[in-house]
TITOR-173064 format. One line per 8 residues: number of its first residue (from 1); for each residue x, y, z of N, C-alpha, C, O. Coordinates in pm, 1 decimal. Layout:
N
NUM	X:Y:Z:X:Y:Z:X:Y:Z:X:Y:Z ~ ...
! end
This chain:
190
1	81.2:-118.0:0.0:0.0:0.0:0.0:86.8:126.1:0.0:59.8:220.5:-74.2 ~ 190.7:127.1:83.2:280.3:243.1:89.2:352.0:259.3:-43.7:371.9:371.1:-91.3 ~ 391.1:146.4:-103.9:459.4:150.8:-233.0:367.2:211.8:-339.7:413.1:292.7:-420.4 ~ 240.9:175.6:-341.7:144.5:230.0:-438.5:126.5:380.4:-417.1:120.7:457.8:-512.7 ~ 117.7:420.3:-289.4:102.8:561.9:-258.7:226.4:639.9:-305.1:213.2:748.7:-361.1 ~ 345.7:585.4:-282.2:470.3:650.2:-323.5:476.3:662.5:-475.4:520.0:764.9:-527.9 ~ 432.2:557.1:-546.9:430.4:559.7:-692.9:332.6:667.4:-743.7:364.3:741.9:-836.4 ~ 215.0:674.3:-682.7:116.3:775.2:-720.0:171.9:916.0:-694.5:156.8:1004.7:-778.5
9	235.9:936.4:-579.4:294.5:1064.8:-545.4:402.2:1104.1:-646.7:407.5:1219.2:-689.9 ~ 487.5:1009.7:-684.5:593.8:1036.8:-781.3:534.6:1074.9:-917.0:584.8:1166.3:-982.5 ~ 428.9:1006.1:-959.9:365.7:1035.8:-1088.1:305.3:1176.3:-1087.6:321.7:1251.3:-1183.8 ~ 236.4:1211.8:-980.5:175.7:1345.2:-969.8:283.4:1452.3:-970.9:267.8:1554.8:-1037.3 ~ 392.4:1430.3:-898.1:501.9:1526.5:-893.7:564.1:1543.6:-1031.6:593.6:1656.2:-1071.6 ~ 584.6:1435.3:-1104.7:641.9:1439.8:-1238.6:550.5:1517.9:-1332.3:597.0:1603.7:-1407.4 ~ 421.0:1488.6:-1328.3:326.3:1559.3:-1414.8:318.4:1707.1:-1379.9:309.7:1790.6:-1469.9 ~ 321.1:1741.2:-1253.1:317.3:1881.5:-1211.6:439.8:1955.1:-1261.9:429.2:2070.8:-1302.5
17	555.0:1891.6:-1260.3:677.7:1952.3:-1311.5:668.6:1979.0:-1460.1:714.0:2083.4:-1507.0 ~ 610.2:1886.0:-1535.6:594.1:1904.9:-1680.1:498.3:2019.6:-1707.6:523.2:2101.0:-1796.5 ~ 388.6:2027.3:-1632.2:293.3:2136.2:-1652.1:356.1:2269.8:-1617.4:329.5:2370.0:-1683.7 ~ 440.0:2272.2:-1513.4:506.2:2396.1:-1473.5:598.2:2445.4:-1584.0:602.9:2565.2:-1612.1 ~ 671.1:2354.5:-1646.6:761.2:2392.6:-1755.3:681.8:2447.4:-1872.6:722.6:2545.8:-1934.4 ~ 568.7:2384.9:-1904.1:485.4:2430.8:-2013.7:423.2:2566.8:-1983.4:396.6:2644.2:-2075.4 ~ 400.1:2596.4:-1858.2:328.2:2717.7:-1819.8:417.8:2839.9:-1805.5:368.8:2948.1:-1773.1 ~ 548.2:2825.1:-1828.8:636.8:2939.3:-1809.3:598.2:3057.6:-1896.3:617.8:3172.0:-1855.4
25	543.8:3033.7:-2015.1:501.0:3141.9:-2101.9:355.2:3177.9:-2081.2:296.1:3246.7:-2164.4 ~ 297.9:3133.7:-1974.5:155.6:3153.1:-1946.1:124.7:3299.6:-1921.4:199.0:3368.9:-1851.8 ~ 16.2:3345.7:-1977.9:-26.2:3484.4:-1964.0:-164.9:3485.1:-1901.4:-259.4:3432.2:-1959.9 ~ -178.3:3544.7:-1782.7:-308.2:3546.6:-1714.7:-416.1:3612.2:-1799.2:-534.5:3583.7:-1781.2 ~ -376.8:3699.9:-1891.5:-477.3:3761.9:-1976.9:-547.0:3658.2:-2064.0:-657.1:3683.0:-2113.2 ~ -483.4:3540.7:-2084.1:-548.8:3435.9:-2161.3:-675.3:3388.3:-2091.6:-769.3:3344.0:-2157.6 ~ -678.8:3396.9:-1960.7:-797.1:3357.0:-1884.9:-895.5:3472.1:-1876.7:-1015.2:3454.5:-1899.1 ~ -844.3:3590.2:-1844.4:-930.7:3704.8:-1818.9:-964.5:3783.5:-1944.3:-1046.7:3875.0:-1939.1
33	-903.4:3750.0:-2056.0:-933.4:3818.3:-2181.3:-820.8:3908.8:-2224.2:-766.3:3984.7:-2144.0 ~ -786.1:3900.4:-2352.2:-689.8:3992.8:-2408.8:-553.8:3935.2:-2435.4:-476.2:3995.7:-2509.3 ~ -520.2:3820.2:-2378.4:-390.3:3761.2:-2403.4:-383.3:3703.5:-2544.0:-485.7:3692.6:-2611.4 ~ -263.2:3666.4:-2589.4:-247.7:3619.0:-2726.1:-323.5:3489.6:-2755.0:-350.3:3459.4:-2871.3 ~ -358.0:3413.6:-2653.1:-430.5:3288.5:-2675.7:-577.6:3299.5:-2639.3:-648.5:3199.1:-2632.7 ~ -622.8:3421.3:-2615.9:-762.3:3439.7:-2575.9:-850.6:3424.0:-2697.5:-832.6:3494.5:-2796.8 ~ -943.9:3334.3:-2691.3:-1031.6:3310.9:-2805.3:-1176.1:3327.9:-2767.5:-1263.2:3264.1:-2826.7 ~ -1203.5:3411.1:-2672.0:-1340.1:3429.8:-2624.7:-1431.5:3479.6:-2734.1:-1386.5:3509.8:-2844.6
41	-1558.9:3488.3:-2704.2:-1660.3:3524.9:-2800.4:-1652.9:3669.9:-2843.6:-1736.9:3713.7:-2922.3 ~ -1557.3:3745.1:-2796.2:-1537.6:3879.8:-2842.8:-1625.2:3982.6:-2775.3:-1621.4:4100.2:-2811.4 ~ -1703.7:3941.0:-2678.3:-1783.5:4041.8:-2610.2:-1687.8:4118.0:-2521.4:-1648.9:4070.3:-2414.8 ~ -1649.9:4236.7:-2565.6:-1557.2:4317.9:-2490.1:-1624.9:4373.6:-2366.7:-1736.9:4334.9:-2333.3 ~ -1557.1:4464.0:-2299.3:-1613.8:4521.4:-2178.6:-1744.6:4597.5:-2205.0:-1828.7:4610.2:-2116.0 ~ -1760.9:4648.1:-2328.9:-1883.9:4718.9:-2368.2:-1932.2:4653.1:-2497.5:-1870.8:4672.7:-2602.4 ~ -2039.8:4576.2:-2492.4:-2082.2:4502.5:-2612.1:-2130.9:4593.3:-2724.9:-2192.9:4697.0:-2701.2 ~ -2102.0:4552.4:-2845.5:-2152.5:4619.0:-2966.6:-2303.7:4599.6:-2970.5:-2352.9:4489.5:-2945.7
49	-2378.3:4707.3:-3001.7:-2523.6:4702.1:-2994.1:-2586.0:4777.7:-3110.5:-2536.7:4883.4:-3149.7 ~ -2693.9:4724.0:-3165.7:-2775.4:4796.9:-3263.6:-2870.3:4885.7:-3183.7:-2937.9:4838.1:-3092.4 ~ -2875.7:5016.9:-3218.2:-2960.3:5111.4:-3144.5:-3041.3:5196.6:-3241.8:-3003.9:5213.9:-3357.8 ~ -3152.5:5249.2:-3192.1:-3225.7:5351.4:-3267.0:-3141.4:5477.6:-3261.9:-3083.8:5510.5:-3158.2 ~ -3134.3:5548.0:-3373.8:-3043.2:5662.2:-3379.6:-3100.7:5766.2:-3473.8:-3092.2:5752.4:-3595.8 ~ -3158.8:5869.2:-3417.1:-3214.8:5978.7:-3495.1:-3103.4:6079.1:-3518.2:-3057.5:6144.5:-3424.5 ~ -3060.3:6091.1:-3641.8:-2947.6:6180.0:-3666.5:-2962.1:6247.4:-3801.3:-3038.0:6203.4:-3887.7 ~ -2888.1:6354.2:-3816.9:-2884.9:6426.7:-3943.9:-2771.3:6376.7:-4033.2:-2750.4:6427.5:-4143.4
57	-2698.0:6275.6:-3983.6:-2583.0:6225.2:-4058.6:-2624.0:6114.9:-4155.9:-2714.8:6036.5:-4128.4 ~ -2556.5:6110.5:-4268.2:-2585.6:6010.6:-4371.2:-2538.2:5872.6:-4325.8:-2441.9:5862.2:-4249.8 ~ -2605.1:5766.7:-4371.7:-2555.8:5631.7:-4343.0:-2410.0:5618.0:-4387.8:-2370.6:5669.9:-4492.3 ~ -2332.2:5548.3:-4308.2:-2189.6:5531.7:-4335.2:-2103.1:5629.8:-4258.1:-1981.3:5613.6:-4251.2 ~ -2166.2:5732.6:-4199.5:-2092.9:5829.0:-4117.4:-2060.0:5765.7:-3982.9:-2140.4:5691.3:-3926.8 ~ -1941.3:5795.7:-3932.1:-1900.9:5753.4:-3798.1:-1910.9:5875.3:-3707.8:-1852.1:5979.7:-3736.0 ~ -1985.0:5861.5:-3600.0:-1996.7:5967.2:-3500.1:-1931.7:5916.4:-3371.7:-1969.4:5811.3:-3319.8 ~ -1834.3:5991.0:-3321.1:-1765.4:5955.2:-3197.3:-1805.9:6055.0:-3090.3:-1788.4:6175.8:-3106.8
65	-1860.3:6003.9:-2980.5:-1897.1:6087.5:-2866.8:-1798.5:6055.7:-2754.6:-1810.6:5953.4:-2687.3 ~ -1700.3:6144.8:-2735.3:-1594.6:6115.2:-2637.2:-1647.6:6114.7:-2494.1:-1595.9:6041.1:-2410.0 ~ -1750.9:6196.4:-2464.5:-1806.3:6198.0:-2328.8:-1872.7:6065.0:-2295.8:-1861.6:6015.8:-2183.5 ~ -1941.9:6006.4:-2394.2:-2007.0:5875.8:-2374.5:-1908.8:5759.9:-2385.7:-1934.9:5649.6:-2337.8 ~ -1794.3:5787.3:-2450.3:-1697.1:5682.4:-2482.8:-1761.4:5576.3:-2570.8:-1750.6:5455.9:-2547.1 ~ -1829.7:5627.5:-2674.7:-1900.3:5541.7:-2770.5:-1875.5:5592.8:-2911.5:-1859.4:5712.7:-2934.4 ~ -1872.8:5499.6:-3004.5:-1862.8:5527.6:-3146.7:-1989.6:5473.6:-3210.6:-2030.8:5361.1:-3182.2 ~ -2051.8:5553.3:-3296.8:-2173.9:5513.6:-3366.3:-2146.5:5507.5:-3515.5:-2094.1:5602.9:-3573.1
73	-2181.2:5397.4:-3577.8:-2180.6:5387.8:-3723.3:-2324.7:5405.5:-3767.2:-2409.5:5320.4:-3740.7 ~ -2352.4:5517.6:-3835.2:-2488.8:5549.4:-3876.5:-2530.7:5454.2:-3987.4:-2459.5:5436.1:-4086.1 ~ -2648.0:5393.6:-3969.3:-2706.7:5300.7:-4065.7:-2836.2:5361.1:-4120.1:-2884.8:5460.1:-4065.5 ~ -2892.5:5304.4:-4225.2:-3021.2:5354.1:-4275.5:-3134.5:5329.3:-4175.2:-3119.3:5253.8:-4079.2 ~ -3247.2:5394.1:-4199.8:-3371.4:5372.3:-4124.9:-3361.5:5404.1:-3976.1:-3420.0:5333.8:-3893.7 ~ -3287.7:5509.5:-3941.1:-3282.2:5552.5:-3801.4:-3213.3:5454.9:-3708.7:-3247.6:5446.8:-3590.8 ~ -3117.1:5380.9:-3759.9:-3043.2:5283.3:-3679.2:-2895.1:5319.5:-3677.5:-2847.6:5395.3:-3762.1 ~ -2823.3:5264.7:-3580.9:-2678.0:5277.5:-3574.6:-2622.2:5158.9:-3498.2:-2689.0:5100.6:-3412.8
81	-2499.5:5124.8:-3530.5:-2425.0:5029.1:-3448.6:-2346.5:5111.3:-3348.3:-2275.3:5204.5:-3385.6 ~ -2359.2:5077.0:-3221.4:-2289.4:5147.9:-3114.1:-2179.1:5057.5:-3060.7:-2202.8:4942.0:-3025.5 ~ -2057.9:5112.5:-3055.5:-1940.4:5040.2:-3007.3:-1883.2:5112.8:-2885.9:-1888.9:5235.5:-2879.1 ~ -1828.9:5039.2:-2791.3:-1752.5:5098.4:-2682.5:-1613.7:5133.2:-2732.9:-1556.2:5060.2:-2813.5 ~ -1559.8:5244.9:-2685.3:-1425.8:5287.7:-2727.0:-1348.1:5340.1:-2606.4:-1406.1:5378.1:-2504.7 ~ -1216.9:5341.3:-2620.2:-1130.3:5414.1:-2529.2:-1097.1:5546.1:-2595.7:-1080.5:5551.8:-2717.6 ~ -1087.2:5652.2:-2517.2:-1065.4:5786.2:-2571.9:-940.3:5849.1:-2511.5:-875.1:5790.4:-2425.1 ~ -907.8:5969.8:-2558.6:-792.2:6042.2:-2508.1:-808.4:6082.0:-2362.2:-916.9:6120.2:-2318.2
89	-700.1:6072.4:-2289.0:-703.0:6114.7:-2148.6:-707.4:6267.4:-2143.5:-697.2:6334.3:-2246.3 ~ -722.6:6320.8:-2023.4:-729.7:6467.1:-2007.2:-613.3:6533.4:-2079.3:-498.3:6491.4:-2067.0 ~ -645.5:6637.1:-2154.2:-544.0:6709.3:-2230.5:-522.0:6653.1:-2369.9:-451.5:6714.3:-2450.2 ~ -581.3:6536.8:-2400.8:-560.6:6474.0:-2531.1:-691.1:6449.5:-2606.7:-690.5:6388.0:-2713.3 ~ -802.9:6497.4:-2551.6:-930.2:6482.2:-2623.1:-945.5:6596.5:-2722.2:-895.5:6706.6:-2699.2 ~ -1013.2:6570.6:-2830.0:-1027.8:6670.5:-2935.1:-1159.5:6648.0:-3007.3:-1225.3:6546.1:-2986.6 ~ -1198.1:6742.3:-3091.7:-1319.6:6730.1:-3170.8:-1294.8:6782.9:-3310.4:-1198.2:6855.0:-3335.2 ~ -1383.3:6745.9:-3401.0:-1370.1:6792.2:-3538.5:-1429.6:6692.9:-3635.8:-1487.6:6591.5:-3597.1
97	-1413.6:6724.8:-3764.4:-1464.6:6639.0:-3871.0:-1348.8:6603.0:-3962.9:-1275.7:6690.6:-4009.1 ~ -1332.7:6474.7:-3989.0:-1228.8:6425.3:-4080.0:-1287.7:6314.9:-4165.4:-1403.3:6276.1:-4148.7 ~ -1208.2:6266.0:-4255.2:-1246.7:6150.2:-4336.5:-1143.3:6040.9:-4314.2:-1026.9:6068.6:-4285.2 ~ -1187.0:5917.6:-4328.1:-1091.3:5806.6:-4322.5:-1003.7:5817.0:-4446.1:-1052.2:5809.4:-4559.0 ~ -874.3:5834.4:-4423.5:-780.3:5853.4:-4534.3:-706.8:5725.0:-4571.3:-651.3:5715.6:-4680.8 ~ -705.3:5627.3:-4483.2:-637.8:5499.7:-4511.0:-689.0:5395.8:-4412.8:-734.7:5428.6:-4303.3 ~ -680.7:5270.7:-4453.8:-717.2:5156.9:-4369.0:-604.3:5055.1:-4377.9:-552.1:5028.6:-4486.2 ~ -566.7:4998.0:-4263.2:-458.1:4899.0:-4262.6:-492.7:4783.6:-4169.5:-547.9:4802.6:-4061.1
105	-458.7:4663.9:-4215.0:-473.8:4542.9:-4134.1:-341.8:4514.7:-4064.3:-235.5:4522.0:-4125.9 ~ -348.5:4482.4:-3935.3:-231.4:4456.9:-3851.3:-122.7:4561.5:-3879.8:-12.2:4527.5:-3922.1 ~ -156.0:4690.0:-3855.9:-61.3:4797.2:-3889.6:61.9:4796.6:-3800.9:58.5:4754.3:-3685.4 ~ 171.1:4845.4:-3859.2:290.3:4869.6:-3778.2:268.7:5001.2:-3704.1:177.0:5076.7:-3736.5 ~ 351.6:5028.3:-3606.2:335.9:5148.7:-3525.1:469.8:5215.4:-3506.2:566.9:5152.1:-3465.0 ~ 474.7:5343.7:-3536.5:590.5:5427.1:-3509.5:541.0:5542.2:-3422.9:470.2:5629.7:-3472.8 ~ 576.1:5544.5:-3294.7:527.8:5652.9:-3208.3:573.9:5788.7:-3261.3:689.7:5804.1:-3300.2 ~ 483.1:5887.7:-3263.0:524.8:6021.2:-3308.1:624.5:6084.2:-3211.4:635.2:6044.1:-3095.5
113	696.4:6182.8:-3261.2:801.8:6245.6:-3180.0:747.5:6304.6:-3049.7:815.0:6301.9:-2946.8 ~ 623.4:6358.7:-3055.0:565.4:6416.0:-2933.2:546.9:6307.7:-2826.1:568.4:6333.1:-2707.6 ~ 507.6:6189.0:-2867.4:487.5:6079.3:-2773.3:622.3:6029.6:-2720.2:635.7:5998.9:-2601.8 ~ 721.5:6022.3:-2808.9:854.6:5978.1:-2765.3:915.8:6077.2:-2665.8:989.8:6037.4:-2575.9 ~ 884.9:6206.0:-2682.1:936.0:6305.3:-2586.9:876.1:6281.0:-2447.4:944.0:6298.6:-2346.3 ~ 748.3:6240.6:-2443.1:683.6:6211.2:-2313.7:723.7:6075.4:-2260.5:732.8:6055.8:-2139.3 ~ 747.8:5981.4:-2350.6:774.8:5841.9:-2312.5:897.6:5788.9:-2387.7:882.4:5711.2:-2481.9 ~ 1018.4:5829.2:-2348.0:1138.2:5784.3:-2419.8:1161.7:5633.5:-2411.1:1245.6:5580.4:-2483.8
121	1088.9:5563.5:-2323.2:1105.2:5419.1:-2309.0:1034.7:5341.2:-2420.6:1055.6:5220.5:-2433.4 ~ 952.7:5407.2:-2500.5:877.9:5336.6:-2606.0:970.2:5292.3:-2718.2:1073.6:5354.8:-2742.0 ~ 933.8:5185.3:-2787.1:1013.3:5144.2:-2903.1:1001.9:5249.0:-3013.4:902.0:5320.6:-3020.8 ~ 1102.0:5258.3:-3098.0:1098.8:5355.1:-3209.0:1009.0:5306.3:-3322.0:957.9:5386.7:-3400.0 ~ 989.9:5176.1:-3331.0:902.0:5116.6:-3433.4:859.8:4978.8:-3383.8:935.1:4910.2:-3314.7 ~ 739.1:4940.1:-3420.1:688.0:4809.3:-3380.7:611.6:4750.1:-3498.4:518.0:4811.4:-3549.7 ~ 651.7:4631.1:-3540.8:582.1:4562.9:-3649.9:440.4:4527.6:-3606.3:412.9:4512.0:-3487.3 ~ 351.8:4515.4:-3703.3:214.1:4476.6:-3673.6:209.9:4338.4:-3610.9:299.1:4256.5:-3632.8
129	106.3:4313.1:-3533.4:90.8:4182.4:-3468.8:12.5:4195.5:-3340.7:-29.3:4304.9:-3302.8 ~ -7.1:4084.3:-3274.6:-92.7:4078.3:-3156.7:-41.5:4165.1:-3041.4:-121.7:4211.1:-2960.0 ~ 88.7:4188.5:-3032.3:144.1:4269.9:-2923.9:148.5:4418.5:-2956.6:180.2:4500.2:-2870.1 ~ 117.1:4454.0:-3080.2:121.0:4593.0:-3123.3:2.7:4669.7:-3064.1:-109.8:4620.1:-3068.7 ~ 24.8:4789.5:-3008.5:-85.0:4864.4:-2947.0:-194.2:4909.0:-3044.1:-302.4:4946.9:-2999.5 ~ -169.6:4905.7:-3175.2:-274.3:4942.6:-3271.6:-370.0:4827.6:-3300.1:-473.3:4847.2:-3364.1 ~ -337.0:4710.0:-3253.9:-428.6:4597.7:-3268.3:-444.1:4547.7:-3410.9:-354.2:4562.2:-3493.8 ~ -560.5:4488.3:-3437.9:-585.5:4415.4:-3562.1:-609.2:4504.4:-3683.6:-577.0:4464.9:-3795.7
137	-664.7:4623.5:-3663.4:-698.7:4712.0:-3775.5:-680.5:4856.6:-3732.1:-688.6:4889.1:-3613.6 ~ -655.6:4943.1:-3830.6:-648.8:5086.3:-3803.7:-710.5:5161.7:-3920.0:-691.0:5126.7:-4036.4 ~ -785.3:5266.0:-3886.6:-841.8:5357.6:-3984.5:-786.6:5495.6:-3951.9:-809.1:5547.9:-3842.8 ~ -715.1:5553.9:-4045.9:-643.2:5679.0:-4025.4:-735.6:5796.8:-4055.0:-811.3:5794.5:-4152.1 ~ -728.7:5899.6:-3970.4:-820.9:6013.0:-3978.3:-753.0:6132.3:-4044.6:-674.8:6203.8:-3982.0 ~ -784.4:6152.2:-4172.4:-729.3:6264.6:-4248.0:-578.8:6266.2:-4243.3:-513.6:6162.2:-4252.9 ~ -523.1:6387.3:-4228.2:-377.0:6400.4:-4220.8:-331.3:6413.5:-4075.9:-217.4:6452.1:-4049.6 ~ -420.8:6381.2:-3981.4:-384.6:6389.8:-3839.6:-298.3:6270.4:-3799.4:-275.8:6179.3:-3879.2
145	-251.0:6271.7:-3676.7:-179.4:6157.4:-3620.4:-275.5:6056.2:-3558.9:-232.8:5952.4:-3508.2 ~ -406.6:6086.7:-3563.5:-505.4:6005.9:-3492.4:-564.2:5896.2:-3578.6:-570.5:5905.3:-3701.2 ~ -607.5:5790.6:-3508.2:-664.9:5673.8:-3573.9:-779.0:5618.2:-3489.9:-789.4:5644.7:-3370.1 ~ -863.2:5541.2:-3555.3:-953.2:5449.9:-3486.8:-882.7:5316.0:-3502.3:-857.1:5272.6:-3614.6 ~ -851.0:5250.2:-3392.2:-771.6:5127.5:-3404.4:-810.6:5025.7:-3299.0:-882.6:5055.8:-3203.8 ~ -761.5:4904.9:-3318.4:-780.4:4798.7:-3221.1:-690.6:4821.4:-3101.4:-629.1:4927.1:-3087.7 ~ -683.5:4722.5:-3015.7:-600.8:4738.1:-2896.4:-555.4:4602.9:-2844.9:-629.2:4504.6:-2850.7 ~ -432.8:4599.6:-2794.5:-384.3:4479.9:-2725.1:-415.3:4490.5:-2575.9:-368.4:4409.2:-2496.2
153	-494.6:4591.5:-2538.5:-537.1:4610.4:-2399.8:-688.7:4633.0:-2396.8:-734.0:4744.6:-2371.4 ~ -766.9:4528.4:-2422.5:-912.3:4546.6:-2430.9:-974.4:4597.3:-2301.0:-1084.6:4652.4:-2302.7 ~ -905.9:4579.6:-2189.8:-958.9:4628.0:-2062.3:-963.2:4780.2:-2055.9:-1025.4:4835.5:-1965.2 ~ -898.4:4850.0:-2150.6:-899.3:4996.3:-2150.6:-1019.1:5054.9:-2226.1:-1037.6:5176.6:-2227.4 ~ -1100.5:4969.5:-2289.0:-1217.9:5018.9:-2360.6:-1315.8:5075.1:-2257.5:-1344.3:5011.7:-2155.9 ~ -1366.7:5195.4:-2285.5:-1454.2:5264.1:-2190.8:-1378.6:5358.7:-2099.0:-1438.3:5422.6:-2012.4 ~ -1247.9:5367.8:-2117.7:-1166.3:5454.1:-2032.2:-1102.0:5565.6:-2114.3:-1101.7:5561.2:-2237.4 ~ -1048.5:5664.1:-2045.8:-977.1:5775.3:-2108.5:-828.6:5757.2:-2080.6:-777.9:5802.4:-1978.0
161	-759.3:5690.7:-2172.5:-619.0:5656.8:-2146.9:-526.2:5683.8:-2265.0:-404.3:5676.2:-2249.5 ~ -580.7:5715.1:-2382.5:-495.1:5725.2:-2500.7:-436.4:5865.1:-2516.6:-464.3:5955.6:-2438.0 ~ -355.4:5880.1:-2619.2:-297.6:6010.5:-2653.2:-379.9:6078.9:-2761.7:-328.7:6165.4:-2832.7 ~ -505.8:6041.3:-2775.3:-595.9:6107.0:-2870.1:-660.5:6014.2:-2970.2:-759.7:6050.7:-3033.3 ~ -605.8:5893.4:-2986.1:-667.1:5795.8:-3075.8:-789.3:5733.5:-3008.8:-813.1:5752.8:-2889.5 ~ -865.4:5659.1:-3087.0:-985.0:5591.6:-3036.7:-961.6:5441.9:-3044.4:-943.8:5386.5:-3152.9 ~ -961.6:5376.5:-2928.8:-934.6:5233.3:-2918.5:-1064.5:5154.6:-2918.7:-1166.3:5198.6:-2865.4 ~ -1058.5:5037.9:-2979.6:-1171.0:4944.7:-2979.4:-1114.6:4805.5:-2954.6:-994.4:4783.1:-2969.0
169	-1201.8:4711.8:-2917.1:-1153.9:4574.2:-2910.9:-1116.7:4532.9:-3053.0:-1166.5:4590.6:-3149.6 ~ -1030.3:4434.2:-3065.6:-992.4:4387.3:-3198.8:-1112.6:4334.0:-3276.2:-1121.4:4352.8:-3397.5 ~ -1204.5:4268.4:-3207.7:-1324.5:4218.8:-3276.7:-1408.8:4334.7:-3328.6:-1455.2:4331.4:-3442.6 ~ -1429.0:4436.8:-3245.9:-1510.8:4550.2:-3288.2:-1443.8:4631.2:-3398.0:-1511.1:4672.7:-3492.5 ~ -1314.0:4655.0:-3388.6:-1248.6:4734.4:-3492.5:-1248.8:4658.9:-3625.3:-1257.8:4721.0:-3731.2 ~ -1239.1:4526.6:-3621.3:-1246.6:4447.8:-3744.5:-1386.8:4456.8:-3804.2:-1402.1:4468.5:-3925.8 ~ -1488.9:4451.3:-3719.2:-1626.1:4465.7:-3766.8:-1645.8:4602.3:-3833.3:-1699.0:4610.0:-3944.1 ~ -1603.4:4709.3:-3766.8:-1617.6:4844.2:-3822.8:-1537.4:4858.5:-3951.6:-1586.7:4913.5:-4050.1
177	-1415.2:4809.6:-3950.9:-1325.6:4816.2:-4067.5:-1392.2:4755.1:-4190.4:-1380.8:4807.9:-4301.0 ~ -1461.7:4643.6:-4169.9:-1527.6:4575.7:-4281.2:-1653.6:4647.7:-4329.1:-1704.3:4616.7:-4436.9 ~ -1704.3:4741.6:-4252.4:-1828.4:4812.1:-4286.4:-1806.8:4950.2:-4347.7:-1898.3:5005.0:-4409.1 ~ -1687.3:5007.3:-4332.1:-1664.2:5143.9:-4380.4:-1557.2:5145.7:-4489.0:-1476.8:5053.5:-4502.3 ~ -1559.4:5253.9:-4565.7:-1464.3:5269.9:-4675.3:-1375.5:5390.7:-4651.5:-1407.9:5479.2:-4572.2 ~ -1262.4:5392.8:-4721.7:-1180.3:5512.2:-4724.0:-1269.2:5623.9:-4777.6:-1342.7:5604.1:-4874.3 ~ -1262.7:5739.7:-4715.7:-1346.7:5852.4:-4754.5:-1466.9:5872.5:-4663.0:-1531.4:5977.2:-4668.3 ~ -1497.7:5773.8:-4579.4:-1610.8:5788.0:-4486.3:-1585.7:5906.2:-4392.9:-1472.9:5930.6:-4349.9
185	-1693.6:5979.2:-4362.5:-1685.1:6093.1:-4271.4:-1682.2:6046.4:-4126.9:-1756.6:5956.5:-4087.9 ~ -1595.0:6108.7:-4047.7:-1584.5:6080.8:-3904.3:-1604.9:6212.8:-3831.5:-1528.5:6307.5:-3850.0 ~ -1709.0:6218.2:-3748.2:-1740.5:6337.2:-3669.2:-1704.8:6305.3:-3523.9:-1756.6:6209.9:-3465.8 ~ -1616.0:6385.9:-3466.2:-1573.8:6365.1:-3328.2:-1630.9:6477.3:-3243.1:-1595.8:6593.9:-3261.1 ~ -1720.1:6441.3:-3149.1:-1778.2:6538.6:-3056.6:-1707.4:6524.6:-2923.2:-1706.3:6417.2:-2863.1 ~ -1648.4:6634.2:-2877.5:-1575.7:6632.4:-2751.6:-1662.4:6692.0:-2642.4:-1619.7:6700.0:-2527.2
! end
C-alpha cells in the first residue's frame, strides 16, 4: 500500500513539473481576456449594440462621442451600431470632422516624436501583430496623427487613457473596418 502511494505521489510530482515547464510562457490575460491565446466570443467590456439613432448624418458616417466613450456607425432607417471605445485622457481629447484617409490590417506602429518626448522608453518602431498597441486594424483620420484602431489592452475600452486615438476591441475594430470605406466621414464630438 505504501509503495502504491509513493508511486502515485511520484507520478503526480512528475506531471506537475511538466505542466510547470509548459506554463512558463503563461499569460493570465489568456484567462481574463486579451492575451495572445484568448479566443473568447469577443464580447468586450462594452458590447456592440444595434440602437435607434435619430441623426442628421448620412448612413456610413461615424460619429464619436468622447463623453459617452461610444462610437456610432450610422445606418439607414434611423439605426446605428454602437461600439464601446477608449478615448484620449485629459489634455488629449479633441473634436472635429475628418475623413478616413487609409485603412490597414495589422498595422505597424511608429510613435510620433511628441509621444517619444513624453515616453522615451517606447520602441521607435513596432511591427504589426498581436502585441502591437494598434491591434488588428487601423483607420487613419485625415492628415492627423489620430486613428480608430484595435487594442492589445481590451480592458482599456470605456476609459480615457490614449494620446488622442480611439481604441476598440480587436473584434469591434475588425467589424467596423469591414463596414466602412476610405473617404467615410468621421465626426468627433468632444
